[in-house]
C-alpha positions in Angstrom: -77.7 -28.0 -3.5 -76.6 -30.3 -6.2 -77.2 -28.5 -9.5 -76.6 -30.3 -12.9 -73.7 -28.0 -13.5 -72.0 -28.9 -10.2 -72.6 -32.6 -10.8 -71.2 -32.4 -14.4 -68.1 -30.5 -13.2 -67.4 -33.0 -10.5 -67.9 -36.0 -12.7 -65.8 -34.4 -15.5 -63.0 -33.7 -13.1 -63.0 -37.2 -11.8 -63.0 -38.8 -15.2 -60.2 -36.5 -16.4 -58.0 -37.3 -13.4 -58.7 -41.0 -13.7 -57.8 -40.9 -17.4 -54.6 -39.0 -16.7 -53.5 -41.4 -14.0 -54.3 -44.4 -16.2 -52.4 -42.9 -19.2 -49.3 -42.3 -17.0 -49.2 -46.1 -16.4 -50.5 -47.5 -19.7 -48.8 -45.3 -22.4 -45.2 -46.2 -21.5 -46.2 -49.9 -21.4 -47.9 -49.6 -24.7 -44.8 -48.0 -26.3 -42.5 -50.6 -24.8 -44.8 -53.4 -26.0 -44.8 -51.9 -29.5 -41.0 -51.8 -29.6 -40.7 -55.4 -28.4 -43.3 -56.5 -31.0 -41.3 -54.8 -33.8 -38.2 -56.5 -32.5 -40.0 -59.9 -32.4 -41.3 -59.4 -35.9 -37.9 -58.4 -37.2 -36.1 -61.4 -35.6 -39.0 -63.9 -35.9 -38.7 -64.7 -32.2 -42.1 -65.7 -30.9 -41.5 -66.1 -27.2 -44.4 -65.0 -25.0 -42.3 -64.1 -22.0 -40.3 -61.7 -24.2 -43.5 -59.7 -24.9 -44.9 -59.9 -21.4 -41.8 -59.2 -19.2 -40.8 -55.8 -20.6 -44.4 -54.5 -20.3 -44.5 -55.7 -16.7 -41.2 -54.1 -15.8 -42.1 -50.8 -17.5 -45.4 -50.7 -15.6 -43.7 -51.4 -12.3 -41.1 -48.8 -13.1 -43.7 -46.2 -13.8 -45.4 -47.1 -10.5 -42.2 -46.5 -8.7 -41.4 -43.3 -10.7 -44.9 -41.7 -10.7 -46.5 -43.4 -7.7 -46.1 -40.4 -5.4 -47.7 -38.1 -8.0 -50.5 -40.6 -8.6 -51.2 -40.9 -4.9 -51.1 -37.1 -4.4 -53.4 -36.5 -7.3 -56.0 -39.0 -6.3 -55.8 -37.8 -2.6 -56.4 -34.2 -3.8 -59.4 -35.4 -5.9 -61.0 -37.2 -2.9 -60.3 -34.3 -0.6 -62.1 -32.0 -3.1 -65.0 -34.4 -3.4 -65.5 -34.8 0.4 -65.1 -31.0 1.0 -67.8 -30.4 -1.6 -70.1 -33.2 -0.3 -71.7 -31.0 2.4 -72.6 -28.3 -0.1 -73.7 -30.7 -2.8 -76.0 -32.9 -0.8 -77.8 -30.3 1.3 
């Protein structure tokens, strides 16, 4: 039976894993964008492609580097959810 504690634990675990996966992709892009912005401010170059392209490449690189881990983590989460579905529903 679905108790409030079981639902809270399941939702908290899903939110934590989702946040972790998003941070793995977003934080390196944020740091790269900050470095490029500091470079643009120091050199007074205001080219939009210069600020967009490094963030795109960093995000794609992180997908290539951490994609296997992300897929495995999300797969484990969904397996856990579906294994508990029978006990949580009925």
